[in-house]
C-alpha positions in Angstrom: 14.3 7.0 17.2 10.8 8.0 17.4 9.7 7.6 13.8 11.6 5.6 11.0 12.5 8.6 8.9 15.1 9.8 11.8 18.4 8.7 12.3 22.1 9.8 13.4 24.8 9.9 10.7 28.7 9.6 11.2 28.8 13.0 11.9 26.8 12.9 15.0 23.9 14.8 13.3 20.2 14.1 13.0 19.1 12.7 9.8 15.6 13.2 8.4 14.4 11.1 5.4 18.1 10.8 5.0 19.1 14.3 5.0 21.7 15.9 7.6 19.4 18.4 9.3 22.4 20.6 10.5 23.1 20.9 6.5 19.2 21.8 5.8 19.2 24.3 8.3 22.5 25.9 6.6 21.0 25.9 3.3 17.7 27.1 4.0 18.1 28.9 7.4 16.1 28.8 10.6 13.4 28.3 11.6 12.4 25.9 9.0 9.7 23.2 8.4 10.8 20.1 6.9 8.6 17.6 5.5 9.1 14.0 4.2 7.0 13.8 1.2 8.0 9.9 0.9 6.0 9.3 4.6 3.0 11.5 3.4 2.6 9.4 0.2 3.3 5.9 2.3 0.7 7.0 5.0 -2.0 7.9 2.3 -1.4 4.5 0.5 -1.9 2.7 3.9 -5.4 4.3 4.7 -6.5 4.0 0.9 -5.4 0.4 0.7 -7.0 -0.7 4.0 -10.4 1.3 3.2 -10.6 -0.2 -0.2 -9.6 -3.7 1.1 -12.4 -3.6 3.6 -15.5 -1.8 1.9 -14.5 -1.7 -1.5 -14.0 0.8 -4.4 -15.5 4.1 -3.4 -14.6 3.9 0.1 -11.4 6.3 0.5 -9.7 8.4 3.1 -10.3 12.1 2.6 -7.3 14.3 3.4 -8.0 16.5 6.7 -6.5 19.4 5.2 -6.6 21.8 8.3 -3.7 19.8 9.6 -1.5 21.2 7.0 -2.7 23.1 3.8 -0.5 24.3 0.8 -1.0 23.5 -2.8 1.7 20.8 -2.8 0.0 18.7 -0.1 -3.4 18.6 -2.3 -1.3 17.5 -5.1 0.2 15.0 -3.1 -3.4 13.9 -2.0 -4.9 14.2 -5.6 -1.9 11.8 -6.6 -2.5 9.1 -4.5 -6.4 9.2 -4.9 -7.7 10.5 -2.1 -10.5 12.9 -1.4 -10.2 15.9 0.9 -12.0 17.9 3.3 -11.9 21.6 4.0 -13.2 23.7 6.8 -13.1 27.3 5.2 -13.4 29.2 1.9 -9.4 29.6 1.9 -8.6 25.9 2.1 -11.3 25.3 -0.5 -9.7 27.8 -2.8 -6.2 26.4 -2.2 -7.4 22.9 -3.1 -9.2 24.5 -6.3 -6.1 26.2 -7.4 -4.2 23.1 -6.7 -6.4 21.3 -9.6 -8.1 19.2 -6.9 -11.0 17.4 -8.0 -13.8 19.1 -6.6 -16.3 16.1 -6.8 -14.1 14.7 -4.0 -14.0 17.5 -1.6 -16.1 17.8 1.3 -16.7 21.6 3.1 -16.9 21.2 6.9 -17.6 24.1 9.6 -20.3 24.9 12.0 -20.8 28.5 10.6 -20.4 28.8 6.8 -21.0 31.9 5.8 -23.4 32.9 2.4 -20.3 33.7 0.7 -18.6 30.4 1.7 -21.7 28.5 0.2 -21.8 30.7 -2.7 -18.2 30.3 -3.5 -18.3 26.5 -2.8 -21.0 26.2 -5.3 -19.2 28.3 -8.0 -16.1 26.0 -7.4 -18.8 22.8 -8.3 -18.1 21.3 -4.8 -18.9 18.0 -4.5 -20.5 17.7 -0.8 -21.3 20.2 2.1 -21.1 18.5 5.5 -24.0 20.4 6.9 -23.8 21.4 10.6 -27.1 22.9 11.5 -30.6 24.0 10.0 -29.8 27.7 9.2 -27.1 26.4 7.2 -29.3 23.6 5.4 -32.0 26.2 4.7 -29.2 28.6 2.9 -27.5 25.8 0.9 -31.1 24.7 -0.4 -31.9 28.4 -1.1 -28.7 29.0 -3.3 -28.7 25.5 -4.9 -32.6 26.8 -5.8 -31.5 29.7 -7.3 -28.8 27.7 -9.7 -31.5 25.0 -10.4 -29.3 22.3 -9.1 -29.5 19.5 -6.3 -26.4 20.0 -4.2 -25.0 16.8 -2.3 -24.8 17.1 1.7 -24.0 15.0 4.4 -25.2 15.8 8.1 -22.6 16.2 10.8 -24.0 13.9 13.7 -22.7 14.0 17.4 -22.8 10.5 18.6 -22.1 11.6 22.4 -18.7 9.6 22.6 -15.9 10.6 25.0 -12.8 9.4 23.5 -10.6 10.7 26.9 -8.4 12.9 24.6 -7.6 16.6 25.4 -10.8 18.5 26.3 -10.0 21.1 23.4 -10.1 18.4 20.6 -13.3 16.4 21.8 -15.7 17.0 18.9 -17.9 14.0 19.1 -19.6 14.7 22.8 -23.5 16.0 23.0 -22.6 19.5 24.1 -19.9 19.9 21.3 -20.4 23.2 19.1 -20.5 20.7 16.0 -23.2 19.0 14.6 -26.8 17.7 15.8 -27.0 15.3 18.8 -28.7 12.0 18.4 -29.3 11.8 22.3 -31.4 15.1 22.1 -33.3 14.2 19.0 -31.9 17.2 17.2 -30.1 14.7 14.7 -33.3 12.9 13.6 -35.0 16.2 13.3 -32.6 17.7 10.9 -32.4 14.5 8.9 -36.4 15.0 8.2 -35.8 18.7 7.5 -33.0 17.7 4.9 -35.4 15.0 3.4 -37.9 17.7 2.8 -35.9 19.8 1.1 -36.1 19.8 -3.1 -32.7 21.3 -3.7 -30.3 19.1 -1.3 -29.5 15.6 -2.1 -29.1 13.6 1.6 -26.3 11.3 0.6 -25.2 10.3 4.2 -24.0 11.1 7.6 -20.8 12.3 9.2 -19.4 12.3 12.9 -16.0 13.0 14.2 -15.3 12.4 17.8 -11.7 14.3 18.5 -7.9 13.8 18.0 -5.2 11.9 19.5 -7.0 8.7 19.8 -4.7 5.6 20.4 -7.4 3.1 20.8 -10.1 1.3 18.6 -13.0 1.3 20.8 -14.0 4.9 20.6 -14.2 4.3 16.8 -16.0 1.0 17.3 -18.4 2.6 19.9 -19.1 5.7 17.4 -19.8 3.1 14.6 -22.2 1.1 16.5 -24.2 4.3 17.4 -24.1 5.8 14.0 -25.3 2.3 12.3 -28.1 2.2 14.8 -29.1 5.8 13.9 -29.1 4.7 10.4 -31.7 2.0 10.9 -33.6 4.3 12.9 -33.8 6.7 10.1 -34.6 4.0 7.7 -37.1 2.7 9.9 -38.8 6.3 10.4 -38.3 7.7 7.1 -37.7 4.8 4.6 -34.4 6.7 3.7 -31.2 4.6 3.8 -27.9 6.1 4.1 -25.4 5.6 1.1 -22.3 7.1 2.7 -21.2 7.1 6.3 -18.0 9.3 7.2 -16.3 8.2 10.3 -13.9 11.3 10.6 -10.2 11.3 11.5 -8.6 11.4 15.0 -6.1 8.3 14.9 -3.0 9.4 17.2 0.5 9.9 16.3 3.5 9.3 18.6 5.0 12.8 19.8 7.1 11.2 22.4 8.6 7.7 23.0 5.8 6.8 25.6 3.3 7.3 22.9 2.0 3.8 21.6 2.8 2.8 18.0 -0.1 2.4 15.9 -0.7 0.4 12.9 -3.3 2.3 11.0 -4.2 -0.1 8.4 -4.6 -2.9 11.3 -6.7 -0.4 13.2 -9.1 0.1 10.0 -9.3 -3.8 9.7 -10.6 -3.9 13.1 -13.0 -0.9 13.0 -14.1 -2.6 9.5 -15.0 -5.9 11.1 -17.3 -4.4 14.0 -18.9 -2.1 11.4 -19.9 -5.0 9.0 -21.3 -6.8 11.8 -23.2 -4.0 13.0 -24.7 -3.2 9.3 -25.6 -7.0 9.1 -27.1 -7.2 12.7 -29.3 -4.1 11.9 -30.4 -5.2 8.6 -29.0 -2.2 6.7 -27.0 -2.1 3.5 -23.4 -1.5 3.9 -22.7 2.1 3.2 -19.8 3.7 1.7 -17.2 4.4 4.4 -15.1 7.2 4.5 -12.5 8.5 7.0 -10.5 11.8 7.3 -7.1 11.1 8.5 -5.0 14.5 9.0 -2.5 14.5 11.5 -1.8 10.9 11.1 -0.8 11.4 7.2 1.2 14.4 8.2 2.8 15.0 12.0 5.7 12.3 11.8 6.4 13.5 8.2 7.7 17.1 9.7 10.1 18.3 12.0 11.3 21.9 12.8 14.8 23.2 12.9 15.9 26.4 15.0 19.1 27.8 16.0 19.9 28.4 19.8 20.3 31.8 20.8 20.8 32.3 24.5 21.1 29.6 27.4 19.9 30.9 30.5 20.3 29.4 33.9 18.4 30.7 36.8 20.2 28.8 40.1 17.4 26.9 42.1 14.7 27.4 39.6 14.8 27.0 35.6 17.0 26.8 32.6 16.0 28.3 29.4 17.2 27.4 25.9 16.0 30.2 23.7 15.5 29.7 20.0 14.9 32.0 16.9 11.1 30.6 16.5 8.6 30.0 18.9 4.7 30.3 19.4 4.2 32.1 16.0 5.3 29.0 14.2 4.2 26.5 16.7 1.4 27.6 18.8 0.4 23.9 20.1 2.3 24.2 23.4 0.7 27.6 24.3 -2.6 26.4 23.5 -2.9 22.7 24.6 0.4 22.2 26.3 1.5 19.8 23.4 4.1 17.5 24.3 7.0 17.4 21.8 10.4 15.2 21.7 13.3 17.8 21.1 17.2 17.3 19.7 20.1 19.0 19.3 20.6 18.0 15.8 24.5 18.8 15.7 24.8 16.6 19.0 22.2 14.0 18.1 24.0 11.0 19.8 25.3 12.8 22.8 23.4 12.1 26.2 20.6 14.1 26.8 20.8 15.0 30.4 20.3 18.8 30.3 16.7 19.8 31.5 15.4 22.6 30.5 12.7 24.8 29.1 12.9 25.6 25.5 11.5 29.3 24.8 10.8 31.2 21.8 11.7 34.5 21.1 8.7 36.5 21.4 7.6 39.1 23.8 5.3 36.9 25.5 6.0 34.8 28.7 3.8 31.8 27.4 6.1 31.8 24.2 7.2 28.1 25.2 7.9 25.0 23.1 8.7 22.2 25.8 9.4 22.5 29.6 11.4 19.9 31.6 12.7 18.5 28.3 16.1 16.8 28.2 18.5 17.7 25.8 22.4 17.4 25.1 24.2 20.4 26.8 23.3 23.3 24.5 25.4 26.5 23.5 24.5 29.2 21.2 24.6 28.4 17.5 23.3 24.7 18.1 20.7 23.6 15.7 17.6 22.3 17.7 14.9 20.3 16.3 11.4 19.7 17.2 10.1 16.5 16.1 6.5 15.4 14.7 5.5 19.0 13.6 3.9 18.2 10.3 0.5 18.7 11.5 -1.1 21.8 13.2 2.4 23.9 13.1 2.3 25.6 9.7 -1.4 25.6 9.4 -1.6 27.2 12.9 1.4 29.5 12.5 0.9 33.3 12.8 2.8 36.7 12.5 2.7 37.5 16.1 5.3 40.0 17.1 5.7 40.6 13.2 7.6 37.7 12.6 7.6 36.2 9.2 6.3 32.5 8.8 9.3 30.0 8.0 9.6 28.2 4.6 8.4 24.4 4.1 11.0 22.6 2.5 9.8 19.0 1.1 12.2 16.4 1.1 12.3 12.9 -0.5 14.9 10.2 -1.7 15.1 11.6 -4.7 14.8 15.6 -4.4 14.4 18.5 -2.2 12.6 21.4 -2.9 10.8 24.6 -1.2 7.0 23.9 -0.9 6.1 27.2 0.7 8.4 30.0 0.5 9.9 31.9 3.6 7.8 35.2 4.1 9.9 38.7 3.8 9.4 41.7 5.6 7.8 43.2 2.6 5.1 40.3 2.9 4.2 41.9 6.2 3.0 44.9 5.0 1.9 43.7 1.6 -1.9 44.5 2.6 -1.2 47.5 4.7 -2.8 50.9 3.0 
């Protein structure tokens, strides 16, 4: 099986965290997101333990909440001793309402508005991750009006191409995010930040992309950032206290993807960072990382009910489900590959090649193409694996379809974390 929380029971049904997925579909209806709380917690502990083991207390993972954002996930991250990063006022609001410690919240984004900054300061935000000079100036202005000194990191682009999907590369020189070292803009914004009286420059941040399976892009980025820290020290006398290396470690969506030992990866990256710091004569900064996908992706599956099975002789076979791009737009956006199973025929031979299509009035509403499943009929339960990241968080009401519920499961309990939307919810804000 693709991940350890999956199995097949005596009824030939797919199991998830020990639960019969066919029974879950009956109990909660379809479509439904199902999340494995135990695996989320385990992944949190792997990152936290590895960072503390290598860099000591204070170094920690920050949950990248854009991957999956709801009150419960912030509660889990808080329980496990993580910080979190947010990328909008909405994510910040949910973290705040969940009781998250605002001292450990880092606010990202390349275009924070005046209202975003005001709201974050009202919430006593720990750190802004500052993207540009305009934002830096506004933060200093609003902090001055409050007579406070706001902590910040600066987002730096190290010029790394991690060979991932172009749409999720974020560390290259021409990225919309941050200030590039290569162009001199990074040093310029550092000096600008140091000149302000109402911001405290605490460190630097970089993020090179997503779905990266090798350690080398991370160690390459770390080397560039450490050398930049030395350059800053040499030119200004300021020495970075925090280095945030972002997220981006990959997850297995299909059997061909490699298995990653996240703890071992952090050990490898840490060994290099320590050597770079020593060789450059700088004090070892506190190291932060921002796992998102790697904490929650494999902890999620989505269950659907098969409606029609349409065969076009000599062309394609379509298996249509009762969800689609509104609850999972990633195939339409990135052609992201998924593993699909018929949950009620999990052990049957998967020799039916088809396109899994959604129910929207949209030709691009697809979940998978040329995927192999067992022979399908109307009423089968189709499961799409590894949907815990960027499915619920990117979901929409396209075609006015209500968003599915999120059901959390663990060895001891199952419960609804996010309720299913109703038709009434669709017009709640209409006037």
